[in-house]
ROTOR-285219 format. One record per residue (C-alpha): residue number from 1; x negated, y negated, z; residue in one letter. Coordinates in Angstrom, 3 decimals. Layout:
<recs>
(NUM,(X,Y,Z),"A")
...
</recs>
This chain:
<recs>
(1,(-42.621,-16.484,26.757),"M")
(2,(-42.010,-18.961,29.534),"S")
(3,(-39.081,-20.464,31.340),"V")
(4,(-38.807,-24.241,30.814),"P")
(5,(-39.427,-26.027,34.124),"P")
(6,(-37.111,-28.760,35.393),"P")
(7,(-37.975,-32.347,34.566),"T")
(8,(-39.498,-34.336,37.402),"L")
(9,(-38.026,-37.745,36.727),"R")
(10,(-35.371,-37.515,39.424),"S")
(11,(-37.446,-35.529,41.953),"L")
(12,(-40.062,-38.104,42.971),"L")
(13,(-39.113,-40.256,45.940),"R")
(14,(-40.658,-43.692,46.558),"V")
(15,(-40.427,-45.033,50.105),"V")
(16,(-41.384,-48.510,51.316),"A")
(17,(-43.692,-48.744,54.346),"A")
(18,(-41.003,-50.114,56.696),"H")
(19,(-38.698,-47.191,55.846),"R")
(20,(-41.182,-44.382,56.529),"V")
(21,(-39.603,-41.943,58.968),"D")
(22,(-40.722,-38.670,60.552),"S")
(23,(-39.275,-36.432,57.844),"K")
(24,(-40.723,-35.267,54.546),"L")
(25,(-38.533,-33.900,51.757),"P")
(26,(-38.795,-30.152,51.320),"K")
(27,(-41.187,-29.311,48.501),"Y")
(28,(-40.612,-32.592,46.666),"L")
(29,(-43.354,-35.212,46.211),"P")
(30,(-42.929,-38.659,47.760),"S")
(31,(-44.786,-41.959,47.520),"V")
(32,(-45.091,-44.064,50.695),"F")
(33,(-45.963,-47.627,49.736),"R")
(34,(-48.249,-49.502,52.104),"G")
(35,(-47.994,-46.950,54.907),"C")
(36,(-51.732,-47.018,55.806),"V")
(37,(-52.357,-50.748,55.524),"K")
(38,(-52.506,-50.973,59.314),"D")
(39,(-55.552,-48.676,59.451),"W")
(40,(-58.857,-50.240,60.532),"K")
(41,(-60.376,-48.499,57.523),"A")
(42,(-58.163,-50.512,55.184),"F")
(43,(-60.235,-53.639,55.877),"S")
(44,(-63.504,-52.184,57.225),"L")
(45,(-64.177,-49.754,54.341),"W")
(46,(-63.365,-52.131,51.476),"K")
(47,(-66.405,-52.067,49.125),"P")
(48,(-65.910,-55.661,47.981),"S")
(49,(-65.930,-56.888,51.589),"N")
(50,(-69.018,-55.214,53.042),"G")
(51,(-67.374,-51.841,53.461),"G")
(52,(-70.304,-49.910,52.007),"L")
(53,(-72.693,-51.393,54.563),"D")
(54,(-70.214,-50.585,57.318),"Y")
(55,(-69.876,-46.927,56.250),"L")
(56,(-73.635,-46.562,55.879),"E")
(57,(-74.114,-47.933,59.358),"G")
(58,(-71.578,-45.517,60.842),"R")
(59,(-72.469,-42.245,59.087),"V")
(60,(-75.454,-43.004,56.827),"G")
(61,(-77.652,-40.368,58.471),"T")
(62,(-75.135,-37.599,57.892),"S")
(63,(-75.845,-34.900,55.312),"I")
(64,(-72.756,-34.190,53.231),"V")
(65,(-71.997,-31.747,50.439),"E")
(66,(-71.487,-33.651,47.206),"A")
(67,(-70.043,-32.321,43.975),"M")
(68,(-72.305,-32.770,40.963),"L")
(69,(-70.473,-32.503,37.651),"S")
(70,(-72.172,-31.187,34.530),"R")
(71,(-69.308,-32.494,32.405),"S")
(72,(-69.580,-36.214,33.046),"G")
(73,(-66.668,-37.831,34.889),"P")
(74,(-64.477,-34.695,34.897),"I")
(75,(-64.689,-32.334,37.869),"F")
(76,(-63.399,-28.838,37.139),"Y")
(77,(-62.429,-26.137,39.594),"G")
(78,(-64.636,-23.587,37.849),"D")
(79,(-67.929,-23.501,39.758),"I")
(80,(-69.792,-22.941,36.486),"R")
(81,(-69.013,-26.538,35.510),"G")
(82,(-70.178,-28.134,38.742),"R")
(83,(-72.704,-27.806,41.542),"E")
(84,(-72.507,-28.503,45.263),"M")
(85,(-75.612,-30.269,46.578),"I")
(86,(-76.566,-31.459,50.077),"P")
(87,(-76.898,-35.224,49.998),"L")
(88,(-77.645,-37.898,52.612),"P")
(89,(-74.571,-40.067,52.879),"F")
(90,(-76.792,-43.134,52.596),"S")
(91,(-78.080,-41.889,49.223),"A")
(92,(-74.559,-41.776,47.887),"F")
(93,(-73.840,-45.228,49.324),"I")
(94,(-76.917,-46.521,47.487),"T")
(95,(-75.468,-45.364,44.160),"T")
(96,(-72.177,-47.070,45.051),"C")
(97,(-73.982,-50.331,45.822),"K")
(98,(-75.912,-50.169,42.579),"Q")
(99,(-72.700,-49.588,40.653),"H")
(100,(-70.989,-52.452,42.464),"L")
(101,(-73.953,-54.733,41.797),"Q")
(102,(-73.950,-53.858,38.104),"N")
(103,(-70.213,-54.432,37.886),"S")
(104,(-70.336,-57.822,39.665),"N")
(105,(-73.556,-58.998,38.028),"G")
(106,(-74.671,-60.441,41.360),"S")
(107,(-77.292,-59.746,43.992),"C")
(108,(-75.126,-60.072,47.092),"N")
(109,(-75.084,-56.352,47.802),"V")
(110,(-77.630,-55.072,50.302),"N")
(111,(-79.278,-51.940,48.818),"T")
(112,(-82.003,-51.707,51.480),"D")
(113,(-80.205,-51.432,54.793),"S")
(114,(-81.884,-50.254,57.989),"D")
(115,(-79.961,-47.009,58.058),"S")
(116,(-81.241,-45.967,54.627),"S")
(117,(-84.813,-46.254,55.965),"K")
(118,(-84.050,-43.496,58.469),"L")
(119,(-83.871,-41.014,55.592),"I")
(120,(-87.073,-39.518,54.237),"E")
(121,(-87.842,-41.339,50.923),"P")
(122,(-88.545,-38.066,49.156),"S")
(123,(-85.149,-36.667,50.082),"A")
(124,(-83.274,-39.730,48.911),"T")
(125,(-85.196,-40.175,45.693),"S")
(126,(-84.954,-36.508,44.702),"S")
(127,(-81.186,-36.595,45.120),"C")
(128,(-80.880,-39.795,43.137),"L")
(129,(-83.158,-38.508,40.404),"D")
(130,(-80.802,-35.571,39.776),"S")
(131,(-77.944,-37.957,38.965),"M")
(132,(-78.751,-38.783,35.362),"D")
(133,(-76.368,-40.054,32.717),"S")
(134,(-75.065,-36.552,32.049),"H")
(135,(-74.257,-35.827,35.676),"H")
(136,(-71.895,-37.548,38.055),"Q")
(137,(-71.615,-37.179,41.794),"V")
(138,(-68.403,-37.145,43.776),"Y")
(139,(-67.728,-36.805,47.480),"L")
(140,(-64.798,-34.407,47.315),"A")
(141,(-63.142,-32.870,50.331),"Q")
(142,(-65.864,-33.904,52.790),"V")
(143,(-64.516,-32.962,56.250),"P")
(144,(-63.703,-35.639,58.768),"I")
(145,(-61.940,-32.961,60.804),"L")
(146,(-61.793,-29.221,60.141),"S")
(147,(-59.674,-27.133,62.467),"I")
(148,(-61.111,-23.818,61.246),"D")
(149,(-64.735,-24.837,61.716),"S")
(150,(-66.311,-24.542,65.144),"K")
(151,(-69.004,-27.037,64.220),"E")
(152,(-68.500,-30.769,64.594),"R")
(153,(-67.838,-32.512,61.272),"S")
(154,(-70.587,-34.854,60.072),"Q")
(155,(-68.096,-37.670,59.477),"L")
(156,(-65.940,-37.157,62.561),"E")
(157,(-66.715,-40.640,63.898),"T")
(158,(-64.698,-42.069,61.001),"L")
(159,(-61.514,-40.796,62.703),"R")
(160,(-61.690,-43.935,64.852),"E")
(161,(-60.861,-46.004,61.763),"D")
(162,(-57.799,-44.044,60.703),"I")
(163,(-54.634,-43.077,62.510),"Q")
(164,(-52.243,-40.206,62.013),"L")
(165,(-49.261,-41.330,59.892),"P")
(166,(-45.949,-41.049,61.720),"S")
(167,(-44.644,-38.559,59.177),"I")
(168,(-47.333,-36.089,60.294),"L")
(169,(-46.794,-36.337,64.055),"K")
(170,(-45.085,-32.928,64.219),"S")
(171,(-47.424,-31.163,61.751),"K")
(172,(-50.234,-28.777,62.653),"V")
(173,(-53.161,-30.056,60.595),"L")
(174,(-55.791,-27.798,59.041),"T")
(175,(-58.179,-30.551,57.969),"S")
(176,(-58.758,-34.257,57.315),"I")
(177,(-61.093,-35.055,54.423),"N")
(178,(-62.879,-37.975,52.791),"L")
(179,(-62.808,-38.459,49.005),"W")
(180,(-65.094,-41.077,47.475),"M")
(181,(-66.439,-41.734,43.977),"N")
(182,(-68.923,-44.298,42.716),"N")
(183,(-67.610,-44.337,39.131),"A")
(184,(-64.412,-43.447,37.313),"K")
(185,(-63.696,-39.752,37.663),"S")
(186,(-61.074,-37.094,37.082),"R")
(187,(-60.207,-33.981,39.064),"S")
(188,(-58.911,-31.264,36.758),"S")
(189,(-55.319,-30.087,37.055),"T")
(190,(-54.801,-27.765,40.019),"H")
(191,(-52.544,-26.973,42.953),"Y")
(192,(-53.418,-26.685,46.641),"D")
(193,(-52.401,-23.885,49.032),"P")
(194,(-51.487,-26.494,51.662),"H")
(195,(-49.200,-29.496,51.929),"H")
(196,(-51.188,-32.643,51.204),"N")
(197,(-50.834,-36.293,52.179),"L")
(198,(-53.242,-38.355,50.058),"L")
(199,(-53.923,-41.824,51.525),"C")
(200,(-55.669,-44.513,49.463),"I")
(201,(-57.989,-46.705,51.522),"V")
(202,(-59.643,-48.613,48.657),"A")
(203,(-59.371,-48.621,44.888),"G")
(204,(-56.690,-46.937,42.813),"C")
(205,(-55.731,-43.413,41.734),"K")
(206,(-53.463,-42.219,38.942),"Q")
(207,(-51.814,-38.887,39.776),"V")
(208,(-49.906,-36.722,37.314),"V")
(209,(-47.614,-34.146,38.945),"L")
(210,(-45.973,-30.945,37.741),"W")
(211,(-43.561,-28.665,39.550),"S")
(212,(-44.787,-25.102,40.258),"P")
(213,(-42.247,-23.921,37.681),"S")
(214,(-44.326,-25.679,35.000),"A")
(215,(-47.149,-23.235,35.663),"G")
(216,(-46.686,-21.275,32.389),"P")
(217,(-47.203,-24.493,30.422),"L")
(218,(-50.446,-25.190,32.298),"L")
(219,(-52.002,-21.763,31.684),"Y")
(220,(-53.389,-21.210,35.196),"P")
(221,(-56.769,-19.553,35.513),"M")
(222,(-56.814,-15.775,36.121),"P")
(223,(-55.446,-14.759,39.485),"V")
(224,(-58.592,-12.785,40.331),"Y")
(225,(-60.951,-15.733,39.715),"G")
(226,(-62.528,-18.264,42.044),"E")
(227,(-60.568,-21.103,40.398),"A")
(228,(-57.188,-19.360,40.248),"S")
(229,(-55.413,-22.531,41.406),"N")
(230,(-56.679,-24.547,38.419),"H")
(231,(-55.203,-25.021,34.956),"S")
(232,(-57.263,-23.855,31.981),"S")
(233,(-55.891,-26.684,29.796),"V")
(234,(-58.130,-29.674,29.154),"D")
(235,(-55.532,-32.430,29.190),"L")
(236,(-57.991,-34.905,27.717),"G")
(237,(-58.587,-32.728,24.674),"S")
(238,(-56.135,-29.805,24.654),"P")
(239,(-56.592,-26.959,22.168),"D")
(240,(-53.039,-26.111,21.120),"F")
(241,(-54.233,-23.104,19.123),"S")
(242,(-55.223,-21.527,22.446),"I")
(243,(-52.567,-23.180,24.625),"H")
(244,(-49.549,-23.819,22.352),"P")
(245,(-47.062,-24.344,25.176),"S")
(246,(-49.170,-27.217,26.495),"A")
(247,(-47.598,-29.409,23.809),"K")
(248,(-44.599,-29.761,26.166),"R")
(249,(-46.624,-30.442,29.298),"L")
(250,(-46.042,-34.166,29.585),"M")
(251,(-42.284,-33.729,29.131),"D")
(252,(-42.219,-32.120,32.568),"Y")
(253,(-44.645,-34.427,34.360),"S")
(254,(-44.448,-37.566,36.474),"Q")
(255,(-47.269,-40.098,36.711),"E")
(256,(-47.776,-42.092,39.889),"V")
(257,(-50.067,-45.085,40.455),"S")
(258,(-51.439,-45.310,43.986),"L")
(259,(-53.065,-48.487,45.271),"H")
(260,(-54.903,-49.264,48.496),"A")
(261,(-52.533,-48.702,51.430),"G")
(262,(-50.308,-46.198,49.589),"D")
(263,(-49.903,-42.507,50.349),"A")
(264,(-48.591,-39.602,48.289),"L")
(265,(-47.095,-36.389,49.642),"F")
(266,(-48.015,-33.466,47.344),"I")
(267,(-46.224,-30.263,48.395),"P")
(268,(-48.161,-27.013,48.284),"E")
(269,(-48.062,-25.332,44.890),"G")
(270,(-47.454,-28.566,42.955),"W")
(271,(-49.942,-29.047,40.139),"Y")
(272,(-51.651,-32.424,40.032),"H")
(273,(-54.394,-34.168,38.085),"Q")
(274,(-56.077,-37.147,39.741),"V")
(275,(-57.868,-39.989,37.950),"D")
(276,(-59.803,-42.333,40.220),"S")
(277,(-60.962,-45.868,39.464),"D")
(278,(-64.552,-46.765,40.297),"E")
(279,(-65.366,-47.109,43.996),"L")
(280,(-62.148,-45.493,45.181),"T")
(281,(-61.984,-44.201,48.752),"I")
(282,(-59.245,-41.908,50.029),"A")
(283,(-58.449,-39.747,53.033),"V")
(284,(-56.219,-36.719,52.828),"N")
(285,(-54.477,-34.538,55.397),"Y")
(286,(-53.793,-30.850,54.802),"W")
(287,(-51.398,-28.702,56.787),"W")
(288,(-49.720,-25.366,56.241),"Q")
(289,(-46.048,-25.237,55.445),"S")
(290,(-43.711,-23.601,57.943),"S")
(291,(-42.806,-21.040,55.294),"M")
(292,(-46.395,-19.840,54.932),"V")
(293,(-46.962,-19.903,58.682),"C")
(294,(-43.904,-17.709,59.229),"N")
(295,(-44.721,-15.185,56.486),"M")
(296,(-45.660,-12.056,58.400),"Q")
(297,(-47.865,-9.569,56.562),"E")
(298,(-45.402,-6.707,56.881),"H")
(299,(-42.838,-8.800,54.941),"M")
(300,(-45.066,-9.298,51.867),"D")
(301,(-43.479,-6.486,49.790),"P")
(302,(-40.014,-7.938,50.428),"Y")
(303,(-41.022,-11.461,49.386),"F")
(304,(-42.756,-10.059,46.313),"L")
(305,(-39.585,-8.295,45.188),"R")
(306,(-37.395,-11.345,45.852),"I")
(307,(-39.692,-13.652,43.888),"L")
(308,(-40.026,-11.273,40.962),"L")
(309,(-36.246,-10.866,40.833),"R")
(310,(-35.774,-14.634,40.708),"R")
(311,(-38.359,-14.973,37.945),"L")
(312,(-36.718,-12.186,35.938),"V")
(313,(-33.343,-13.923,36.238),"N")
(314,(-34.856,-17.201,35.005),"K")
(315,(-36.552,-15.406,32.132),"E")
(316,(-33.243,-13.849,31.071),"M")
(317,(-31.540,-17.239,31.302),"D")
(318,(-34.176,-18.666,28.996),"H")
(319,(-33.947,-15.775,26.546),"M")
(320,(-30.211,-16.245,26.202),"L")
(321,(-30.582,-20.046,25.894),"C")
(322,(-27.974,-20.737,28.522),"G")
(323,(-27.330,-21.118,32.223),"N")
(324,(-25.936,-18.302,34.268),"S")
(325,(-23.330,-18.803,36.949),"V")
(326,(-24.127,-16.649,39.921),"G")
(327,(-26.073,-13.410,39.911),"D")
(328,(-23.965,-10.323,39.562),"G")
(329,(-21.163,-11.672,41.701),"E")
(330,(-18.730,-9.897,39.411),"N")
(331,(-19.867,-6.559,40.841),"V")
(332,(-17.661,-7.241,43.841),"K")
(333,(-14.655,-7.808,41.640),"Y")
(334,(-15.512,-4.826,39.460),"L")
(335,(-15.619,-2.550,42.480),"S")
(336,(-12.332,-3.918,43.791),"N")
(337,(-10.739,-3.599,40.390),"A")
(338,(-11.775,0.034,40.053),"V")
(339,(-10.371,0.790,43.475),"A")
(340,(-7.139,-1.094,42.807),"D")
(341,(-6.753,0.457,39.380),"G")
(342,(-7.224,3.968,40.703),"Q")
(343,(-4.856,3.224,43.531),"K")
(344,(-2.250,2.088,41.040),"G")
(345,(-2.534,5.366,39.147),"R")
(346,(-2.528,7.536,42.246),"D")
(347,(0.456,5.960,43.921),"E")
(348,(2.776,5.180,41.036),"S")
(349,(1.497,7.396,38.249),"G")
(350,(1.814,4.345,36.004),"D")
(351,(-1.187,3.844,33.720),"T")
(352,(-0.015,0.200,33.264),"R")
(353,(-0.631,0.396,29.499),"V")
(354,(1.936,1.516,26.966),"N")
(355,(-0.322,3.023,24.326),"Y")
(356,(2.490,3.854,21.897),"T")
(357,(4.047,0.419,21.593),"Q")
(358,(0.805,-1.596,21.702),"G")
(359,(1.981,-4.084,24.340),"T")
(360,(1.338,-4.369,28.022),"Y")
(361,(4.558,-3.610,29.860),"Q")
(362,(4.318,-6.361,32.477),"N")
(363,(3.010,-9.148,30.247),"H")
(364,(4.280,-8.258,26.806),"G")
(365,(1.050,-9.575,25.230),"T")
(366,(1.046,-9.208,21.459),"T")
(367,(-1.516,-10.020,18.805),"L")
(368,(0.739,-12.756,17.430),"Q")
(369,(0.222,-14.773,20.597),"H")
(370,(-3.526,-15.136,20.052),"L")
(371,(-5.097,-18.306,18.695),"E")
(372,(-6.695,-17.973,15.220),"P")
(373,(-10.269,-18.170,16.601),"E")
(374,(-9.544,-15.571,19.243),"T")
(375,(-7.762,-13.292,16.763),"L")
(376,(-10.708,-13.516,14.350),"H")
(377,(-13.133,-12.576,17.131),"A")
(378,(-10.857,-9.673,18.086),"L")
(379,(-10.770,-8.301,14.530),"H")
(380,(-14.542,-8.696,14.129),"E")
(381,(-15.229,-6.972,17.439),"L")
(382,(-12.921,-4.048,16.691),"I")
(383,(-14.440,-3.644,13.233),"S")
(384,(-17.967,-3.501,14.667),"L")
(385,(-16.979,-0.915,17.261),"V")
(386,(-15.253,1.274,14.665),"H")
(387,(-18.225,1.016,12.291),"D")
(388,(-20.570,2.001,15.101),"N")
(389,(-18.398,4.981,16.062),"V")
(390,(-18.420,6.170,12.438),"K")
(391,(-22.205,5.883,12.217),"I")
(392,(-22.667,7.733,15.489),"V")
(393,(-20.243,10.435,14.379),"G")
(394,(-22.022,10.934,11.067),"Q")
(395,(-25.450,11.066,12.694),"S")
(396,(-24.308,13.618,15.272),"Q")
(397,(-22.390,15.848,12.837),"S")
(398,(-25.595,17.490,11.630),"G")
(399,(-27.176,17.843,15.082),"E")
(400,(-26.539,20.545,17.630),"S")
(401,(-27.566,18.309,20.528),"T")
(402,(-27.652,14.545,20.987),"P")
(403,(-31.001,12.931,20.233),"K")
(404,(-32.677,11.623,23.363),"E")
(405,(-34.449,8.284,23.297),"T")
(406,(-38.112,8.722,24.090),"T")
(407,(-40.209,6.432,26.270),"T")
(408,(-42.182,5.366,23.209),"V")
(409,(-38.975,4.408,21.381),"E")
(410,(-37.794,2.428,24.393),"T")
(411,(-41.078,0.520,24.534),"E")
(412,(-40.891,-0.176,20.792),"V")
(413,(-37.391,-1.587,21.248),"E")
(414,(-38.649,-3.712,24.128),"S")
(415,(-41.413,-5.109,21.945),"K")
(416,(-38.967,-5.852,19.145),"K")
(417,(-36.550,-7.506,21.551),"M")
(418,(-39.159,-9.775,23.109),"L")
(419,(-41.166,-10.560,19.975),"K")
(420,(-38.745,-13.251,18.880),"D")
(421,(-36.296,-14.284,21.568),"E")
(422,(-34.359,-16.451,19.124),"S")
(423,(-33.311,-13.332,17.180),"S")
(424,(-31.848,-11.490,20.174),"L")
(425,(-28.209,-12.431,19.610),"L")
(426,(-28.577,-12.525,15.830),"V")
(427,(-29.617,-8.889,15.846),"G")
(428,(-26.772,-7.818,18.125),"D")
(429,(-23.458,-8.983,16.594),"P")
(430,(-21.311,-7.585,19.418),"I")
(431,(-23.349,-9.451,22.048),"A")
(432,(-23.233,-12.555,19.839),"R")
(433,(-19.422,-12.495,19.645),"I")
(434,(-19.127,-12.103,23.414),"I")
(435,(-21.690,-14.856,24.000),"W")
(436,(-20.068,-17.424,21.700),"T")
(437,(-16.542,-17.008,23.090),"L")
(438,(-15.445,-19.238,25.938),"E")
(439,(-14.789,-17.181,29.097),"P")
(440,(-10.990,-17.480,29.009),"L")
(441,(-10.848,-16.754,25.274),"K")
(442,(-12.957,-13.653,25.863),"L")
(443,(-10.472,-12.665,28.564),"R")
(444,(-7.669,-13.004,26.018),"A")
(445,(-9.588,-10.845,23.516),"V")
(446,(-10.286,-8.131,26.090),"L")
(447,(-6.675,-8.076,27.292),"L")
(448,(-5.480,-7.831,23.696),"A")
(449,(-7.715,-4.801,23.206),"I")
(450,(-6.472,-3.337,26.492),"V")
(451,(-2.842,-3.698,25.452),"H")
(452,(-3.180,-2.743,21.781),"N")
(453,(-6.383,-0.746,21.230),"F")
(454,(-7.309,0.905,24.546),"P")
(455,(-9.469,3.650,22.991),"R")
(456,(-11.481,0.956,21.185),"T")
(457,(-12.260,-0.690,24.515),"L")
(458,(-13.408,2.664,25.840),"E")
(459,(-15.666,3.135,22.791),"A")
(460,(-17.015,-0.406,23.193),"L")
(461,(-17.973,-0.084,26.836),"I")
(462,(-19.043,3.559,27.002),"I")
(463,(-20.646,4.116,23.597),"H")
(464,(-21.350,0.830,21.801),"T")
(465,(-22.342,-1.913,24.233),"L")
(466,(-26.092,-2.556,24.177),"S")
(467,(-28.159,-3.621,27.232),"P")
(468,(-28.093,-7.173,25.865),"L")
(469,(-24.326,-6.904,25.392),"G")
(470,(-23.916,-5.690,28.971),"A")
(471,(-25.948,-8.629,30.276),"E")
(472,(-23.912,-11.098,28.227),"V")
(473,(-20.600,-9.501,29.241),"L")
(474,(-21.374,-9.656,32.969),"T")
(475,(-22.465,-13.266,32.630),"R")
(476,(-19.143,-14.056,30.977),"K")
(477,(-17.382,-12.224,33.789),"F")
(478,(-19.262,-14.445,36.253),"D")
(479,(-18.162,-17.584,34.393),"E")
(480,(-14.618,-16.271,34.210),"M")
(481,(-14.621,-15.689,37.960),"D")
(482,(-15.429,-19.350,38.526),"Q")
(483,(-12.395,-20.430,36.477),"L")
(484,(-9.716,-18.074,37.781),"L")
(485,(-8.078,-17.819,41.193),"P")
(486,(-8.678,-14.573,43.072),"K")
(487,(-5.293,-13.063,42.259),"E")
(488,(-5.781,-13.511,38.513),"E")
(489,(-9.341,-12.189,38.733),"R")
(490,(-8.221,-9.022,40.492),"D")
(491,(-5.359,-8.536,38.036),"T")
(492,(-7.679,-8.863,35.038),"F")
(493,(-10.203,-6.318,36.312),"Y")
(494,(-7.433,-3.940,37.321),"M")
(495,(-5.963,-4.072,33.798),"E")
(496,(-9.404,-3.849,32.192),"F")
(497,(-10.479,-0.695,34.056),"Y")
(498,(-7.058,0.987,33.968),"A")
(499,(-7.798,1.930,30.339),"V")
(500,(-10.602,4.313,31.285),"F")
(501,(-10.034,7.896,32.357),"D")
(502,(-13.167,7.600,34.474),"D")
(503,(-13.244,4.041,35.729),"Q")
(504,(-16.464,4.559,37.675),"G")
(505,(-18.218,5.673,34.491),"A")
(506,(-17.118,2.475,32.737),"A")
(507,(-18.459,0.243,35.464),"M")
(508,(-21.631,2.310,35.612),"D")
(509,(-22.135,1.890,31.846),"A")
(510,(-21.925,-1.906,32.160),"I")
(511,(-24.170,-2.208,35.189),"L")
(512,(-26.691,0.330,33.868),"S")
(513,(-26.899,-1.641,30.638),"G")
(514,(-27.425,-4.852,32.580),"K")
(515,(-30.233,-3.261,34.579),"E")
(516,(-31.767,-1.861,31.408),"S")
(517,(-31.884,-5.338,29.881),"F")
(518,(-33.609,-6.723,32.986),"A")
(519,(-36.153,-3.909,32.815),"Q")
(520,(-36.835,-4.653,29.160),"Q")
(521,(-37.456,-8.281,30.071),"V")
(522,(-39.896,-7.691,32.892),"V")
(523,(-41.652,-4.515,31.822),"Q")
(524,(-43.373,-5.730,28.646),"P")
(525,(-44.147,-9.103,30.214),"S")
(526,(-45.781,-7.890,33.399),"V")
(527,(-45.624,-4.254,34.290),"L")
(528,(-46.562,-2.176,31.277),"R")
(529,(-50.169,-1.007,31.341),"K")
(530,(-51.157,-2.238,27.892),"E")
(531,(-50.001,-5.789,28.722),"N")
(532,(-51.766,-5.976,32.068),"L")
(533,(-54.730,-7.650,30.361),"Y")
(534,(-52.486,-10.436,29.051),"D")
(535,(-50.900,-10.866,32.467),"F")
(536,(-54.345,-11.354,33.999),"L")
(537,(-55.452,-13.685,31.158),"H")
(538,(-57.969,-11.200,29.749),"L")
(539,(-58.642,-11.203,26.016),"H")
(540,(-59.352,-7.484,25.780),"S")
(541,(-60.285,-4.494,27.956),"P")
(542,(-63.945,-5.212,27.158),"T")
(543,(-63.668,-8.477,29.110),"D")
(544,(-63.249,-6.534,32.326),"I")
(545,(-66.246,-6.377,34.621),"K")
(546,(-66.294,-4.182,37.716),"I")
(547,(-64.778,-6.793,40.120),"P")
(548,(-62.115,-7.645,37.525),"M")
(549,(-61.355,-3.968,36.979),"L")
(550,(-60.838,-3.546,40.697),"M")
(551,(-58.461,-6.532,40.658),"S")
(552,(-56.533,-5.045,37.721),"C")
(553,(-56.206,-1.678,39.452),"I")
(554,(-55.219,-3.355,42.713),"A")
(555,(-52.545,-5.452,40.982),"L")
(556,(-51.168,-2.436,39.126),"K")
(557,(-51.038,-0.450,42.389),"N")
(558,(-49.206,-3.305,44.124),"V")
(559,(-46.628,-3.504,41.325),"L")
(560,(-46.179,0.276,41.254),"D")
(561,(-45.940,0.582,45.017),"K")
(562,(-43.711,-2.359,45.909),"H")
(563,(-41.579,-3.082,42.838),"L")
(564,(-40.269,0.428,42.183),"G")
(565,(-41.176,0.454,38.486),"V")
(566,(-42.705,3.588,36.979),"K")
(567,(-45.097,3.348,34.036),"H")
</recs>
């Protein structure tokens, strides 16, 4: 079960070169058209204008790490599908020249430059021999500058041909890298742990972007693995029997075409797939976000709890097929109402409800004043409560003590609840009635019960309302709070809780039910032991090797220790 991510259509910003300023939008991608056209590299590195000879002359003797793909033009994050090989830069340039010569059908490209002669023939030929038709080489993330490394980067002299974009003047860079391919290629869908500015020097790239919230649709690789930031979905040939949610992937994506001179800001955590045309050259800048830089280790448990709470709220929103307004804001009004209601009893002795005449003394509300739809909902709700009270009474008449719900029964109910989210409200008619009523109509129904059937309200809240019903009721209270002025809100809650002999117990029943629903949402999905394998993308316990087992135990210990949930 996954929460639908927001669409990206309105999130991408496109900025012309003359309008580039010093600010980047927070965690939203942006395209900067023509912002690196003033680089020396823009003209000097152009393959069709002698750029390959120029690059070979500058850094041809350098040994770089090249990525060799075993899957043709697609480069996956999983190291089992690729190989990193040391390669003379001139050897790679030779393959680029050969490709350019074949494409142009001419002999104007120099494939025997002086710099290539400085490399031992055996070294060059052995590297080239390994690049057969089933393998493809790609210069990916070759450092021009690496802040973390104490050694000088092999390609550092190329910094003279590029200049720091104005939008990065205040950023603390972690690295500058060269990306270069001799033939069409694709980098599999992944996210980066840093902010990224991708600058196109030559050629063209097609980038498909997804928000981090689209992660469930992309089926990220297991969190314990070496490629945990990569998607396990092959977008070129997806297997919907394994990844059914991937059918909706493109509905939440945005495709961007980048040409020479353009730059794209990709915020950290944003998934992206990159397709490169032949002989495409790019430079990218990585830097850490201020949020990550300021995350102190001792605050990790706090951030973990905050993030999980937000994800649980989104999951509940999705399960109920609606949007919530606020998050438990009604608790404030509930507390005030209980206090005001008790104060009213203590000071005046007036219970505010005339139980014998069936009307509220101050308002004179009668059933005849209700609209037909509201009256029908009232009758249906009262009937369900009375039927439930009868069933409970019959079941308890033959028992000396109430039957306690076991942990196993609770887990079974959780499984049933989450097995088919579409049946949640169908299987809970009381919650369904509350959910389908507009907030102010629900207020009218509840006040009618207060004024005419107070003991029924007590039975509803204390004995009948399910965890789902409590969640739905508090959401409706939140919506109601947005529609009513403070005085009317306080009056409603005061009347509502005045019915109960123990007003604190009534509020506790609602809030405990709400918390129980949240626990049922998160526990089967993440925290219960038997589902830990699913959470870590394991097929069965037999898939676990020793390092994986350690990761599973570590994750379980983290959840137990920091999230306050007992198994």
